[in-house]
Structures are given as C-alpha cells and as structure tokens.
TORLOVEX-239268 format. One line per field, with one value per residue: x, y, z of N, C-alpha, C in turn. Coordinates in Angstrom, 3 decimals, padded with zeros to 6 digits. Layout:
// TORLOVEX-239268
neast: c(X,...) .
nnorth: c(Y,...) .
nup: c(Z,...) .
caeast: c(X,...) .
canorth: c(Y,...) .
caup: c(Z,...) .
ceast: c(X,...) .
cnorth: c(Y,...) .
cup: c(Z,...) .
//
This chain:
// TORLOVEX-239268
neast: c(-007.807,-007.300,-009.078,-009.221,-011.470,-012.522,-013.467,-012.016,-011.873,-010.306,-009.308,-008.283,-006.602,-004.678,-002.822,-000.318,-000.709,-002.489,-000.803,001.136,-000.390,-001.198,001.326,002.135,000.118,000.444,003.109,002.791,001.195,002.918,005.040,003.865,003.747,001.761,000.146,000.028,-002.046,-002.535,-004.635,-003.980,-004.760,-003.392,-000.328,001.555,000.703,001.113,003.909,004.551,003.551,005.213,007.707,007.123,006.585,009.117,010.609,009.424,010.480,009.898,010.994,010.573,011.362,012.268,009.911,008.095,009.362,009.123,006.447,004.976,004.141,001.948,001.355,-001.042,-002.723,-005.974,-007.212,-006.022,-007.018,-009.892,-011.655,-013.986,-015.035,-015.235,-016.563,-016.769,-016.038,-015.536,-013.668,-013.196,-010.982,-009.145,-007.310,-006.272,-007.064,-007.583,-008.061,-005.807,-002.411,-002.417,-000.768,002.437,005.477,008.538) .
nnorth: c(027.060,023.545,021.865,019.820,017.177,018.081,017.180,015.868,015.931,014.230,014.870,013.515,012.686,010.903,008.194,008.954,011.664,011.502,010.306,012.318,014.390,013.135,012.756,015.422,016.187,014.279,014.869,017.391,016.748,014.950,016.661,018.165,016.478,014.584,011.377,009.471,007.545,005.263,003.353,000.982,-000.635,-003.080,-004.942,-004.320,-001.811,-000.367,-000.486,000.931,003.422,004.019,004.284,006.486,008.470,008.643,009.656,012.106,013.379,012.542,010.934,007.903,005.445,006.224,007.459,005.317,003.629,004.999,004.923,007.049,007.165,005.007,002.454,000.388,-002.548,-002.775,-005.016,-005.223,-003.114,-001.283,-001.653,-003.690,-005.810,-003.579,-001.750,000.438,-000.961,-001.090,-003.181,-004.933,-006.618,-005.509,-003.102,-000.848,001.834,003.145,005.654,005.881,006.694,008.420,010.624,010.890,009.270,010.903) .
nup: c(010.475,010.998,013.454,016.443,016.104,013.733,010.398,007.454,003.881,001.416,-001.762,-004.776,-007.857,-008.688,-007.216,-006.209,-005.732,-003.571,-001.656,-001.429,-000.258,002.129,003.307,003.823,005.634,007.718,008.439,009.596,011.859,013.203,013.789,015.737,017.825,017.785,017.641,014.767,012.841,010.259,008.297,005.960,002.806,002.485,003.241,001.258,000.343,002.688,002.856,000.525,001.264,003.456,002.107,000.460,002.355,003.546,001.348,001.324,003.456,006.050,008.936,008.965,010.152,012.749,013.713,013.664,015.438,017.893,018.109,017.139,014.559,013.087,010.983,009.741,008.496,006.991,008.016,010.475,011.807,013.000,010.975,009.763,007.399,005.773,007.310,010.152,013.152,016.300,018.473,021.505,021.613,019.976,020.670,019.320,018.729,021.166,023.743,025.343,025.135,022.880,022.423,021.038,022.042,023.027) .
caeast: c(-007.040,-007.976,-009.172,-009.593,-012.879,-012.877,-013.376,-011.409,-012.134,-009.113,-009.669,-007.079,-006.809,-003.659,-002.388,000.807,-001.302,-003.010,000.333,001.723,-001.236,-001.091,002.647,002.106,-000.790,001.088,004.291,002.309,000.797,004.104,005.823,003.147,003.773,000.565,000.289,-000.648,-002.361,-003.116,-005.014,-003.702,-005.473,-002.606,001.067,002.251,000.323,001.790,005.313,004.582,003.336,006.471,008.705,006.725,006.786,010.580,010.999,008.842,011.213,009.500,011.884,009.599,011.911,012.233,008.513,007.486,010.011,008.543,004.986,004.329,003.534,001.497,000.720,-001.636,-003.611,-007.378,-007.573,-005.491,-007.692,-011.296,-012.497,-014.384,-015.930,-015.418,-017.345,-016.124,-016.599,-014.587,-013.727,-012.333,-009.749,-008.273,-007.240,-005.430,-007.480,-008.063,-007.600,-004.488,-001.270,-002.574,000.427,003.618,006.581,009.603) .
canorth: c(025.875,022.293,021.680,018.484,016.890,018.435,016.084,016.296,015.149,014.256,014.680,013.299,011.973,009.854,007.694,009.769,012.879,011.155,010.107,013.647,015.109,012.445,013.033,016.775,016.164,013.516,015.616,018.437,016.102,014.410,017.783,018.653,015.441,013.750,010.021,009.402,006.161,005.126,001.992,000.750,-001.818,-004.308,-004.706,-003.675,-000.393,000.210,-000.321,002.032,004.648,004.259,004.774,007.827,009.364,008.841,010.578,013.412,013.972,012.000,009.881,006.841,004.465,006.812,007.680,004.023,003.087,005.618,004.751,008.281,006.799,003.616,002.024,-000.934,-002.952,-002.654,-006.182,-004.993,-001.948,-001.487,-001.822,-005.086,-005.873,-002.243,-000.919,000.739,-001.834,-001.230,-004.457,-004.883,-007.383,-004.712,-001.805,000.064,003.230,003.592,006.991,005.850,006.716,009.181,011.450,010.075,009.425,011.709) .
caup: c(010.655,011.340,014.893,016.904,015.849,012.357,009.430,006.199,002.682,000.576,-003.165,-005.569,-009.118,-008.769,-005.908,-005.768,-005.174,-002.254,-000.757,-001.191,000.694,003.417,003.863,004.381,006.790,008.789,008.883,010.516,013.107,013.861,014.315,016.911,018.851,017.688,017.108,013.476,012.499,008.929,007.901,004.535,002.327,002.678,003.617,000.138,000.375,003.852,002.462,-000.444,002.036,004.196,001.156,000.016,003.495,003.654,000.273,001.646,004.565,007.347,009.435,009.231,011.096,014.093,014.097,013.965,016.637,019.086,017.981,016.702,013.285,013.106,009.737,009.908,007.400,007.406,008.822,011.817,012.376,013.379,009.794,009.610,006.255,005.220,008.235,011.421,014.186,017.404,019.182,022.689,021.419,019.103,021.355,018.557,018.744,022.470,024.090,025.966,024.231,021.650,022.204,020.733,022.977,022.401) .
ceast: c(-007.913,-007.935,-009.550,-011.097,-013.339,-012.726,-012.836,-011.825,-010.925,-009.522,-008.380,-007.445,-005.871,-003.247,-001.232,000.327,-001.813,-001.860,001.038,000.931,-001.187,000.247,002.691,001.278,-000.135,002.321,003.895,001.943,001.987,004.939,005.178,003.086,002.543,000.942,-000.546,-000.812,-003.018,-003.404,-004.855,-004.414,-004.735,-001.162,001.845,001.946,000.988,003.267,005.477,004.439,004.595,007.520,008.386,006.944,008.275,011.049,010.488,009.501,010.818,010.468,010.996,010.121,011.838,010.789,007.801,008.079,009.405,007.014,004.248,003.586,003.213,000.787,000.239,-002.403,-005.042,-007.797,-007.048,-006.202,-009.111,-012.214,-012.757,-015.398,-016.223,-016.206,-016.557,-016.799,-015.574,-014.784,-012.777,-011.025,-008.769,-008.165,-006.419,-005.800,-008.070,-007.494,-006.201,-003.412,-001.459,-001.354,001.620,004.679,007.714,010.676) .
cnorth: c(024.672,022.133,020.243,018.302,017.280,017.206,016.652,015.376,015.324,013.926,014.566,012.533,010.774,009.434,008.518,011.076,012.629,011.019,011.422,014.398,014.461,012.742,014.424,016.818,015.446,014.242,016.715,017.832,015.582,015.523,018.380,017.615,014.551,012.344,009.976,007.940,006.145,003.658,001.884,-000.529,-003.125,-003.928,-003.999,-002.176,000.311,000.463,000.830,003.374,005.008,004.883,006.202,008.842,009.660,009.839,011.989,014.059,013.488,010.884,008.725,005.854,004.984,006.964,006.375,003.424,003.684,005.650,006.054,008.032,005.314,003.347,000.599,-001.285,-002.845,-003.849,-006.060,-003.854,-002.315,-001.638,-003.310,-005.135,-004.508,-001.308,-000.715,-000.076,-002.023,-002.552,-004.405,-005.649,-006.676,-003.302,-000.741,001.525,003.672,004.965,006.973,005.913,007.498,010.056,010.526,010.291,010.174,010.851) .
cup: c(011.003,012.850,015.208,016.693,014.453,011.471,008.127,005.072,001.774,-000.858,-003.976,-006.831,-009.228,-007.362,-005.344,-005.148,-003.757,-001.256,-000.443,-000.122,002.075,004.085,004.495,005.665,007.971,009.315,009.866,011.873,013.887,014.481,015.563,018.025,018.866,017.256,015.839,013.084,011.122,008.659,006.386,004.090,002.585,002.996,002.505,000.106,001.555,003.523,001.464,000.270,002.819,003.269,000.714,001.136,003.683,002.597,000.532,002.855,005.954,007.725,009.906,010.273,012.533,014.582,014.424,015.243,017.909,019.063,017.668,015.394,013.329,011.780,009.945,008.642,007.906,008.257,010.250,012.534,012.788,012.172,009.595,008.475,005.661,006.116,009.525,012.515,015.305,018.133,020.365,022.523,020.484,019.671,020.628,018.769,020.078,022.781,024.704,024.876,022.942,021.383,021.979,021.797,022.278,021.752) .
//
C-alpha cells in the first residue's frame, strides 16, 4: 500500500484518464479523513476537476465546505514560476489542519 511519505507517478494518455485516477486517489484519502489539496493550472481546470469528481461519486460541495477537499490554482499555491517556493504569506500547506473536519 501507499504510506505517508511515499511518492507516486501518475501516467496517463488522456486528461480524462488523469482525472479518473485522481478521483479514485482523492476518494480514498477523503474516506480516511485526510485533507486533499490539488493545484490546478487555472480556475477552468479546477471547475472541470470538480465536475469530474462529482461524476465519480465525490460529494465535492460537502468536502469543500468542510475543507477536506481544497482545489486551488497554481498561482494560489506554492508553485511560483513552475517551482516549489514556500512563502510565509501563503500558509496553504502548513502542518496545521491537515486532517479534515467532520
């Protein structure tokens, strides 16, 4: 199984394949009470992901409301110019609050 600290490589040919695999992965994490955060290229991609997750059986509205599922754009995340660059003014990925609220 996948353990905390493991790294995964997602291989796909079509965008739908990627979204299918992400939906399965996120559904598992959400069912375990994990907070799941996904950085999308832009707002349109985030909306597409929400719709796909809903079709896959994830209650996106409820999960976003309780902050179990967080979809952000890359400009809202720690990706700056395509590179990982944590900044104190963007506390999105701090250790506090990793577990989702019920």
